[in-house]
C-alpha positions as CSV (number, residue, x, y, z in Angstrom):
1,M,0.0,0.0,0.0
2,T,1.3,3.5,-0.9
3,Y,0.5,6.2,1.6
4,D,-1.0,9.2,-0.2
5,T,0.7,12.2,1.5
6,R,-1.3,14.8,-0.4
7,R,-3.5,17.2,1.5
8,R,-7.2,16.3,1.3
9,A,-8.5,19.9,1.6
10,P,-8.8,22.1,-1.6
11,R,-5.6,23.9,-2.4
12,T,-5.5,27.7,-2.6
13,T,-4.8,29.6,-5.8
14,S,-1.1,29.7,-6.5
15,R,1.1,32.4,-8.0
16,P,3.3,31.7,-11.0
17,A,6.7,32.3,-9.4
18,R,8.9,29.3,-8.6
19,R,11.6,28.7,-6.0
20,P,14.7,26.5,-5.8
21,H,14.1,22.9,-4.7
22,D,10.3,23.4,-5.5
23,E,8.3,20.9,-7.4
24,G,5.5,23.4,-8.1
25,P,4.4,27.0,-7.9
26,V,4.7,29.1,-4.8
27,T,1.4,29.5,-3.1
28,T,-0.3,32.0,-0.8
29,P,0.5,32.1,2.9
30,L,-0.8,29.1,4.9
31,L,0.3,30.1,8.3
32,T,0.2,33.8,9.3
33,I,1.6,35.2,12.5
34,T,0.8,38.9,13.3
35,G,2.1,40.9,16.2
36,V,2.5,37.9,18.5
37,T,4.0,38.7,22.0
38,K,4.9,36.3,24.8
39,R,6.3,37.3,28.2
40,F,7.8,35.2,30.9
41,G,7.8,37.4,34.0
42,G,9.9,40.5,33.0
43,V,11.4,38.8,29.9
44,E,9.7,39.3,26.6
45,A,10.5,36.2,24.5
46,L,8.4,37.3,21.5
47,T,8.1,41.0,20.7
48,G,5.4,41.7,18.1
49,C,6.6,38.8,16.0
50,T,5.1,38.9,12.4
51,L,5.8,36.4,9.7
52,S,4.1,34.0,7.3
53,V,4.7,30.6,5.8
54,G,3.8,29.9,2.2
55,E,1.7,26.8,1.4
56,G,3.9,24.0,0.0
57,S,7.2,25.5,1.2
58,I,9.9,24.3,3.4
59,T,10.6,27.5,5.3
60,G,13.6,27.6,7.5
61,L,13.6,29.5,10.9
62,I,17.0,30.4,12.1
63,G,18.6,32.7,14.6
64,P,20.9,32.8,17.6
65,N,20.1,31.0,20.9
66,G,17.4,33.0,22.8
67,A,15.9,34.5,19.6
68,G,12.5,33.0,20.4
69,K,12.3,30.3,17.8
70,T,11.1,27.4,20.1
71,T,8.8,29.8,22.1
72,L,7.2,30.7,18.7
73,F,6.7,27.0,18.0
74,N,5.1,26.5,21.5
75,V,2.8,29.4,20.9
76,I,1.7,28.3,17.5
77,S,1.0,24.8,18.7
78,G,-0.9,26.0,21.8
79,L,1.6,24.6,24.4
80,T,2.1,28.2,25.6
81,P,-0.6,30.8,25.2
82,A,0.3,34.0,23.5
83,D,-0.1,37.3,25.4
84,G,-1.1,39.2,22.3
85,G,-1.3,39.1,18.5
86,Q,-3.0,36.7,16.1
87,I,-2.1,33.3,14.6
88,R,-4.1,32.0,11.6
89,L,-3.9,28.8,9.6
90,G,-5.6,29.7,6.4
91,A,-8.8,31.4,7.6
92,D,-8.8,29.7,11.0
93,R,-7.7,31.7,14.0
94,L,-5.7,29.5,16.3
95,D,-4.3,31.7,19.1
96,R,-7.5,31.4,21.2
97,L,-7.7,27.6,21.0
98,P,-6.3,24.9,23.3
99,A,-3.5,22.6,22.0
100,H,-5.7,19.7,21.1
101,A,-8.0,21.9,19.1
102,I,-5.1,23.5,17.2
103,A,-3.8,20.0,16.3
104,R,-7.2,19.1,14.9
105,R,-7.1,22.3,12.8
106,G,-4.0,20.9,11.0
107,I,-0.8,21.8,13.0
108,G,1.7,19.0,13.4
109,R,4.7,19.3,15.7
110,T,7.9,17.5,16.4
111,F,10.3,18.3,19.2
112,Q,14.1,18.9,19.4
113,I,14.3,16.0,22.0
114,P,12.0,13.2,20.7
115,R,9.2,12.2,23.1
116,P,8.0,8.7,22.0
117,L,5.9,6.5,24.2
118,G,8.8,4.3,25.0
119,R,7.1,1.1,26.2
120,M,4.7,1.1,23.3
121,T,5.7,-0.3,19.9
122,V,6.6,2.0,17.0
123,L,3.3,1.1,15.3
124,E,1.3,1.8,18.5
125,N,3.0,5.2,18.8
126,L,1.4,6.1,15.4
127,L,-2.1,4.6,16.2
128,V,-2.6,6.8,19.2
129,Y,-2.1,9.9,17.1
130,A,-5.1,9.3,14.9
131,H,-7.8,11.8,15.7
132,D,-11.4,11.0,16.7
133,Q,-11.3,7.2,16.6
134,L,-14.6,5.4,16.9
135,G,-13.2,3.1,19.5
136,E,-12.5,6.0,21.8
137,T,-16.2,6.0,22.6
138,L,-17.1,3.1,24.8
139,A,-20.7,2.9,23.6
140,R,-19.6,2.4,20.0
141,V,-17.4,-0.5,21.0
142,F,-20.6,-2.3,21.9
143,T,-23.1,-0.8,19.5
144,A,-21.0,-0.6,16.4
145,P,-18.2,-3.2,16.7
146,G,-18.0,-3.8,13.0
147,R,-17.4,-0.1,12.2
148,V,-14.8,0.1,15.0
149,S,-13.0,-3.0,13.7
150,A,-13.0,-1.7,10.1
151,E,-11.6,1.7,11.2
152,E,-8.9,0.0,13.3
153,H,-7.9,-2.0,10.2
154,R,-7.8,1.1,8.0
155,L,-5.7,3.0,10.6
156,R,-3.2,0.1,10.9
157,E,-2.8,0.0,7.1
158,R,-2.3,3.8,7.1
159,A,0.3,3.6,9.9
160,H,2.2,0.8,8.2
161,A,2.3,2.9,5.0
162,I,3.6,6.0,6.8
163,L,6.3,3.9,8.5
164,E,7.3,2.6,5.1
165,S,7.5,6.2,3.8
166,V,9.9,7.2,6.6
167,D,11.9,3.9,6.4
168,L,10.8,2.5,9.8
169,A,8.5,-0.3,8.6
170,H,11.0,-2.9,9.7
171,L,10.8,-1.6,13.2
172,A,7.0,-1.5,13.5
173,S,7.0,-4.1,16.3
174,A,10.0,-2.7,18.2
175,R,9.5,-0.8,21.4
176,A,10.1,2.9,20.8
177,E,12.6,3.2,23.6
178,T,15.0,0.9,21.7
179,L,15.3,3.2,18.7
180,S,18.4,5.3,18.0
181,G,18.2,9.0,18.2
182,G,17.9,9.4,14.5
183,Q,15.1,6.8,14.3
184,K,13.2,8.6,17.1
185,K,13.3,11.8,15.0
186,L,11.8,9.8,12.1
187,L,9.2,8.4,14.4
188,E,8.3,11.9,15.5
189,L,7.7,12.9,11.9
190,A,5.7,9.7,11.3
191,R,3.5,10.4,14.3
192,A,2.9,14.0,13.1
193,L,1.8,12.6,9.7
194,M,-0.7,10.3,11.3
195,S,-2.8,13.3,12.3
196,D,-2.9,14.5,8.6
197,P,-1.6,18.0,9.3
198,R,-1.7,20.9,6.9
199,I,1.7,22.2,8.2
200,I,4.4,20.4,10.2
201,L,6.6,22.3,12.7
202,L,10.0,20.6,12.8
203,D,12.2,21.6,15.8
204,E,15.9,20.8,14.9
205,P,15.2,17.6,12.9
206,G,18.9,17.2,12.2
207,A,20.2,17.3,15.8
208,G,21.8,14.0,16.8
209,V,21.1,12.3,13.5
210,N,23.8,10.3,11.8
211,P,24.6,11.0,8.1
212,T,22.8,7.9,6.8
213,L,19.6,8.6,8.6
214,M,20.0,12.3,7.7
215,R,19.8,11.4,4.0
216,S,16.6,9.4,4.7
217,L,15.1,12.3,6.7
218,V,16.0,14.9,3.9
219,A,14.5,12.6,1.2
220,T,11.3,12.1,3.3
221,I,10.8,15.8,3.9
222,R,11.3,16.6,0.2
223,G,8.9,13.8,-0.8
224,L,6.3,15.1,1.5
225,R,6.6,18.6,0.3
226,A,6.4,17.4,-3.3
227,A,3.1,15.8,-2.3
228,G,1.7,19.0,-0.9
229,R,2.9,19.2,2.7
230,T,4.1,22.5,4.2
231,F,7.0,22.7,6.7
232,L,8.4,25.3,9.1
233,L,11.8,24.1,10.3
234,I,14.0,25.3,13.1
235,E,17.6,24.2,12.4
236,H,21.1,25.2,13.5
237,D,22.8,23.0,10.9
238,M,23.4,25.5,8.1
239,D,24.2,22.8,5.6
240,L,20.8,21.2,6.2
241,V,19.2,24.7,5.9
242,T,21.0,25.3,2.6
243,E,19.9,21.9,1.2
244,L,16.2,22.0,2.3
245,C,14.9,25.5,3.0
246,D,13.7,28.4,0.8
247,P,12.9,30.9,2.1
248,V,14.8,31.3,5.3
249,I,13.4,33.6,8.1
250,V,15.9,35.0,10.6
251,M,14.7,35.7,14.1
252,A,16.5,37.9,16.7
253,Q,15.3,39.3,20.0
254,G,11.8,37.8,19.6
255,R,10.9,39.1,16.2
256,K,11.6,38.6,12.5
257,L,14.8,40.2,11.5
258,M,14.7,39.4,7.7
259,E,13.6,36.8,5.2
260,G,15.0,35.6,1.9
261,P,17.0,32.9,0.1
262,F,19.8,31.5,2.4
263,A,22.5,32.7,0.1
264,E,21.3,36.3,0.7
265,V,20.5,35.9,4.4
266,R,23.9,34.5,5.3
267,R,25.7,37.7,3.9
268,D,23.3,40.3,5.4
269,P,25.1,42.5,8.0
270,R,22.1,42.4,10.3
271,V,22.3,38.6,10.4
272,L,26.1,38.6,11.1
273,E,25.5,41.1,13.9
274,A,22.7,39.0,15.4
275,Y,24.9,35.9,15.4
276,L,28.3,37.3,16.0
277,G,27.6,40.6,17.8
278,T,29.8,42.4,15.4
């Protein structure tokens, strides 16, 4: 079975311009962040942050430590509520919603340090990420056992297909805690895909991944983007940013500093000052 990674919702009208690494035309913004602020006591981690992510892009988010990148991810995904501003996914406003409702709107998220359910198998880790399963309602287990069983079968097939797409099918029965660091990163991505997100937030996917698994991860992300997925990616490995991302957004002091192709971004005096303090 081949897992269809294409989005099920209708696509927005696209513009004719094209970008490097792209398999298709650049599209209108999918994720829009406007004037978002977040304070922790007297520290303002996000200061009127405004940026957007184009549908079908792999957008890189870079910046020095403390720039607010992970805080922004936490605010987008609802793990940390914003103190001000707006976050929209398409026409849907997200910043007033709890994390589980945001996930249902189409935000997928991975973490810098993978968080698998260690004592469960790799396959089971995916199955628990499927939204609104019939079997979650006890009454339906007794009143509609055939429908519950059929859905479980479909979800297992889908989970196996996703594992195949990220090169983890051979580990479906292994306990998640036995995986290597790189394999856990791939499992994080697979779990995010199980919820059929419109955009996936990747927090340092290359950290701790060996070169062989890195090639598999890069190929997987490219394949998913070619099939219609959108990514916003935090990464400190500039080689990986160069290979995958266009455009690149630079954050500093809790706000967007600039945006553009990485070849331009890396030479900009403002970026050099933010990273090097020169």
